[in-house]
Structures are given as C-alpha cells and as structure tokens.
C-alpha positions as a Markdown table, in Angstrom:
| # | Residue | x | y | z |
|---|---|---|---|---|
| 1 | Unk | -0.3 | -0.2 | -0.1 |
| 2 | Unk | 1.4 | 3.3 | -0.8 |
| 3 | Unk | 1.3 | 6.6 | 1.1 |
| 4 | Unk | -1.5 | 8.0 | -0.7 |
| 5 | Unk | -3.1 | 4.8 | -0.4 |
| 6 | Unk | -2.3 | 4.4 | 4.2 |
| 7 | Unk | -3.5 | 8.1 | 4.1 |
| 8 | Unk | -6.8 | 7.5 | 1.5 |
| 9 | Unk | -7.3 | 4.6 | 4.4 |
| 10 | Unk | -7.0 | 6.8 | 7.5 |
| 11 | Unk | -9.6 | 9.4 | 5.7 |
| 12 | Unk | -11.8 | 7.0 | 4.9 |
| 13 | Unk | -11.7 | 5.6 | 8.3 |
| 14 | Unk | -12.1 | 8.6 | 10.4 |
| 15 | Unk | -15.3 | 9.2 | 8.3 |
| 16 | Unk | -16.7 | 6.1 | 9.0 |
| 17 | Unk | -15.9 | 6.7 | 12.9 |
| 18 | Unk | -18.1 | 10.0 | 12.5 |
| 19 | Unk | -20.7 | 8.8 | 10.7 |
| 20 | Unk | -20.8 | 5.8 | 13.4 |
| 21 | Unk | -20.2 | 8.2 | 16.5 |
| 22 | Unk | -22.7 | 10.7 | 15.0 |
| 23 | Unk | -25.5 | 8.1 | 14.4 |
| 24 | Unk | -25.5 | 6.2 | 17.7 |
| 25 | Unk | -24.2 | 9.7 | 20.4 |
| 26 | Unk | -25.1 | 13.0 | 18.5 |
| 27 | Unk | -22.7 | 15.3 | 17.1 |
| 28 | Unk | -21.8 | 16.7 | 21.0 |
| 29 | Unk | -21.0 | 13.3 | 22.3 |
| 30 | Unk | -18.9 | 12.9 | 19.5 |
| 31 | Unk | -15.7 | 14.9 | 19.9 |
| 32 | Unk | -12.2 | 14.3 | 17.7 |
| 33 | Unk | -10.8 | 12.1 | 20.7 |
| 34 | Unk | -13.1 | 9.9 | 19.9 |
| 35 | Unk | -13.3 | 9.6 | 16.6 |
| 36 | Unk | -9.7 | 9.2 | 15.9 |
| 37 | Unk | -10.0 | 6.2 | 18.8 |
| 38 | Unk | -12.9 | 4.8 | 16.8 |
| 39 | Unk | -10.5 | 5.3 | 13.5 |
| 40 | Unk | -7.5 | 3.6 | 15.3 |
| 41 | Unk | -5.3 | 6.5 | 14.5 |
| 42 | Unk | -3.2 | 9.4 | 16.5 |
| 43 | Unk | -5.6 | 11.6 | 18.3 |
| 44 | Unk | -2.6 | 14.6 | 15.8 |
| 45 | Unk | -3.2 | 12.3 | 12.6 |
| 46 | Unk | -7.0 | 13.7 | 12.8 |
| 47 | Unk | -5.7 | 17.5 | 12.1 |
| 48 | Unk | -3.6 | 15.8 | 9.0 |
| 49 | Unk | -7.0 | 15.7 | 6.9 |
| 50 | Unk | -9.5 | 18.1 | 8.9 |
| 51 | Unk | -8.8 | 21.4 | 9.9 |
| 52 | Unk | -11.6 | 20.9 | 12.8 |
| 53 | Unk | -14.6 | 19.5 | 14.0 |
| 54 | Unk | -16.8 | 21.4 | 12.4 |
| 55 | Unk | -14.3 | 21.1 | 8.9 |
| 56 | Unk | -14.6 | 17.3 | 9.3 |
| 57 | Unk | -18.5 | 17.7 | 9.9 |
| 58 | Unk | -18.9 | 19.6 | 6.8 |
| 59 | Unk | -17.1 | 17.7 | 4.3 |
| 60 | Unk | -18.1 | 13.9 | 6.0 |
| 61 | Unk | -22.2 | 15.7 | 5.4 |
| 62 | Unk | -20.5 | 17.1 | 1.6 |
| 63 | Unk | -19.4 | 13.1 | 0.4 |
| 64 | Unk | -22.0 | 11.6 | 1.9 |
| 65 | Unk | -24.6 | 14.2 | 0.4 |
| 66 | Unk | -23.1 | 12.9 | -3.0 |
| 67 | Unk | -23.2 | 9.6 | -2.8 |
| 68 | Unk | -26.4 | 10.1 | -1.8 |
| 69 | Unk | -26.9 | 12.2 | -5.2 |
| 70 | Unk | -25.2 | 10.0 | -7.0 |
| 71 | Unk | -27.7 | 7.4 | -6.5 |
| 72 | Unk | -30.8 | 9.2 | -6.5 |
| 73 | Unk | -29.9 | 10.7 | -10.1 |
| 74 | Unk | -28.4 | 6.5 | -11.2 |
| 75 | Unk | -29.3 | 6.9 | -15.0 |
| 76 | Unk | -31.9 | 8.8 | -14.7 |
| 77 | Unk | -32.5 | 11.3 | -17.5 |
| 78 | Unk | -35.1 | 13.1 | -18.0 |
| 79 | Unk | -38.3 | 12.1 | -19.9 |
| 80 | Unk | -42.0 | 14.3 | -20.8 |
| 81 | Unk | -43.1 | 12.9 | -17.7 |
| 82 | Unk | -42.8 | 14.2 | -14.4 |
| 83 | Unk | -44.8 | 11.8 | -12.8 |
| 84 | Unk | -42.4 | 9.0 | -13.9 |
| 85 | Unk | -39.3 | 11.4 | -13.8 |
| 86 | Unk | -40.3 | 11.7 | -9.8 |
| 87 | Unk | -40.9 | 7.3 | -9.5 |
| 88 | Unk | -37.7 | 7.0 | -10.9 |
| 89 | Unk | -35.9 | 9.7 | -8.6 |
| 90 | Unk | -37.8 | 8.7 | -5.6 |
| 91 | Unk | -37.1 | 5.1 | -5.9 |
| 92 | Unk | -33.6 | 5.4 | -6.4 |
| 93 | Unk | -33.6 | 7.5 | -2.7 |
| 94 | Unk | -35.3 | 4.8 | -1.4 |
| 95 | Unk | -33.1 | 2.1 | -2.6 |
| 96 | Unk | -30.1 | 4.2 | -1.3 |
| 97 | Unk | -31.2 | 4.5 | 1.8 |
| 98 | Unk | -32.7 | 0.9 | 2.9 |
| 99 | Unk | -28.8 | 0.3 | 1.4 |
| 100 | Unk | -27.1 | 2.9 | 2.7 |
| 101 | Unk | -28.5 | 2.8 | 6.6 |
| 102 | Unk | -25.8 | 4.7 | 7.8 |
| 103 | Unk | -25.3 | 6.8 | 5.3 |
| 104 | Unk | -28.8 | 7.7 | 5.1 |
| 105 | Unk | -28.9 | 8.5 | 9.5 |
| 106 | Unk | -26.5 | 10.7 | 8.6 |
| 107 | Unk | -28.1 | 13.0 | 6.3 |
| 108 | Unk | -31.4 | 12.7 | 8.0 |
| 109 | Unk | -28.4 | 13.6 | 11.7 |
| 110 | Unk | -27.4 | 16.9 | 9.4 |
| 111 | Unk | -30.6 | 17.6 | 8.3 |
| 112 | Unk | -31.7 | 18.5 | 12.2 |
| 113 | Unk | -28.5 | 20.2 | 13.7 |
| 114 | Unk | -27.2 | 23.5 | 13.6 |
| 115 | Unk | -23.7 | 21.4 | 13.5 |
| 116 | Unk | -23.6 | 21.8 | 9.2 |
| 117 | Unk | -22.9 | 25.4 | 8.6 |
| 118 | Unk | -24.4 | 27.5 | 5.6 |
| 119 | Unk | -21.8 | 27.2 | 2.8 |
| 120 | Unk | -21.7 | 23.4 | 3.6 |
| 121 | Unk | -25.8 | 23.2 | 3.1 |
| 122 | Unk | -25.9 | 25.4 | -0.1 |
| 123 | Unk | -23.5 | 22.8 | -1.0 |
| 124 | Unk | -25.4 | 19.7 | -0.4 |
| 125 | Unk | -28.8 | 21.2 | -2.1 |
| 126 | Unk | -27.1 | 22.3 | -5.4 |
| 127 | Unk | -26.3 | 17.9 | -5.4 |
| 128 | Unk | -30.0 | 17.9 | -5.3 |
| 129 | Unk | -31.2 | 20.3 | -7.9 |
| 130 | Unk | -32.4 | 17.3 | -10.3 |
| 131 | Unk | -34.7 | 16.8 | -8.9 |
| 132 | Unk | -36.0 | 20.4 | -8.1 |
| 133 | Unk | -35.9 | 20.5 | -11.7 |
| 134 | Unk | -38.2 | 18.1 | -11.9 |
| 135 | Unk | -40.4 | 20.0 | -9.4 |
| 136 | Unk | -40.4 | 23.5 | -10.8 |
| 137 | Unk | -41.1 | 21.7 | -14.4 |
| 138 | Unk | -44.0 | 20.1 | -12.3 |
| 139 | Unk | -45.4 | 23.5 | -11.0 |
| 140 | Unk | -45.2 | 25.2 | -13.9 |
| 141 | Unk | -46.8 | 21.6 | -16.3 |
| 142 | Unk | -49.5 | 22.1 | -13.3 |
| 143 | Unk | -48.9 | 18.5 | -12.1 |
| 144 | Unk | -47.0 | 19.8 | -8.8 |
| 145 | Unk | -48.7 | 22.3 | -6.1 |
| 146 | Unk | -46.9 | 25.3 | -6.2 |
| 147 | Unk | -45.2 | 25.1 | -2.6 |
| 148 | Unk | -42.1 | 25.4 | -1.4 |
| 149 | Unk | -38.9 | 22.9 | -2.1 |
| 150 | Unk | -38.9 | 22.7 | 1.8 |
| 151 | Unk | -42.5 | 21.3 | 1.8 |
| 152 | Unk | -42.4 | 19.1 | -1.3 |
| 153 | Unk | -39.1 | 17.4 | 0.6 |
| 154 | Unk | -41.0 | 17.0 | 3.6 |
| 155 | Unk | -44.0 | 14.9 | 2.2 |
| 156 | Unk | -42.9 | 13.2 | 0.3 |
| 157 | Unk | -38.7 | 12.7 | 0.0 |
| 158 | Unk | -38.3 | 12.8 | 4.5 |
| 159 | Unk | -41.0 | 10.0 | 5.4 |
| 160 | Unk | -38.6 | 7.1 | 4.1 |
| 161 | Unk | -36.0 | 8.9 | 6.4 |
| 162 | Unk | -39.1 | 8.5 | 9.7 |
| 163 | Unk | -39.6 | 5.0 | 8.8 |
| 164 | Unk | -36.4 | 3.4 | 8.4 |
| 165 | Unk | -35.7 | 4.6 | 11.7 |
| 166 | Unk | -39.0 | 2.5 | 12.8 |
| 167 | Unk | -37.7 | -0.3 | 10.8 |
| 168 | Unk | -34.2 | 0.6 | 13.2 |
| 169 | Unk | -36.5 | 0.3 | 16.0 |
| 170 | Unk | -38.1 | -3.1 | 15.1 |
| 171 | Unk | -41.8 | -1.1 | 15.3 |
| 172 | Unk | -41.8 | -1.4 | 11.2 |
| 173 | Unk | -40.8 | -4.0 | 8.1 |
| 174 | Unk | -40.0 | -1.4 | 5.1 |
| 175 | Unk | -41.5 | -4.4 | 2.2 |
| 176 | Unk | -41.5 | -4.3 | -1.1 |
| 177 | Unk | -44.7 | -3.7 | -1.5 |
| 178 | Unk | -44.8 | -0.9 | 1.5 |
| 179 | Unk | -42.1 | 1.1 | -1.2 |
| 180 | Unk | -44.6 | 0.7 | -4.1 |
| 181 | Unk | -46.9 | 2.3 | -1.8 |
| 182 | Unk | -45.2 | 4.9 | 0.1 |
| 183 | Unk | -44.1 | 5.8 | -3.2 |
| 184 | Unk | -48.2 | 6.4 | -4.1 |
| 185 | Unk | -48.4 | 8.5 | -1.1 |
| 186 | Unk | -45.5 | 10.4 | -2.0 |
| 187 | Unk | -46.6 | 10.9 | -5.0 |
| 188 | Unk | -50.7 | 11.7 | -3.9 |
| 189 | Unk | -48.7 | 14.2 | -0.8 |
| 190 | Unk | -47.3 | 17.1 | -3.6 |
| 191 | Unk | -49.6 | 16.3 | -7.0 |
| 192 | Unk | -52.1 | 18.9 | -7.9 |
C-alpha cells in the first residue's frame, strides 16, 4: 500500500468513525479524540485531513450528500413525464436509504442540527438540483402543488427516513409492497 493509499484509508476510517459516532451518540458526544480512537489513528492524525471538527463534519456531510445524489440520479434522464421522472428518482433515493442505512441516518442527523454550516448546506442543496428541476417543471405544468421545495421534500422524500428509523427500532418492516405504497402516498401528497 502506498503512502497515498494509506492516507486515503486513514481518512476513510475517520469518515466512517464520524458517521458511526454521530449516528449513535449525536454530534456533541462525538469529540475528535473519540473519532480518532474509533478510527484507530493517533489523535493528531485527524488534523492532517481536517482543520477542525466543523471542517470534519462539513466534509463528511458533503461526501455523503454526493454519494446520496449520485445514487438518486443514477440512470436518470429527464423524460416528458414529470411523474415518471419523480418515480425514478424517488425509488433511487429509497434504494440508497435502504442500502446505505448509516449514511442515510447521518444525513437525517444533519438535517436536524446546526452543526452543518450554511455554505455546506447550500452546497448540499446543489446536489439535489435535478430533483428540484423535476418539481419546478411539474409546478410549471400544473402537476405539482405550487409550494416550497422544502414542503415537497418534507412530504415526499423525508418519510423514507422516518420509516427507516421505525424499521431500525423493529416497529416497521420495509417490504417492496410497502415501498410501492409509500411512493404512491408521496406522489399523491405533492401532485396538484
């Protein structure tokens, strides 16, 4: 393994440790020393890759958001049908959240914390641009309710995170028929 590969492996270990600690303990109970220990690196090593805890959290958020959007828009090419386009992206998002549960939970944590700075939040929103364009097109065509994209996200995308949380607590089982039902409810909640 080259020095660069070792460095990338250490950085990835720090990212994984951060996601794990934040998911299980919250942002404030995940100090840099514990992140380094969980990643099996010396405490000072963390500062080779990240300037501060804020920098670490923002970079992890952006990397996870990029992985999320790559999955969400995988094989997506806009068509003439707003509903078909939304269905494709919605199912890709659901698949990501079910496949990459730790990353999905981390993004939910990030949605509900002031730890992510505004510049990183805006960068994260840019990753969702194709979804916003579907909604804008749907609104222009009178197919989607003329409301804020935050409301559209809250009613159509965010419920997946909630159901995933319920599944983690063994209160709900996410099956394919239920995914299909949740999609129909998501679409019905935003269509005009």
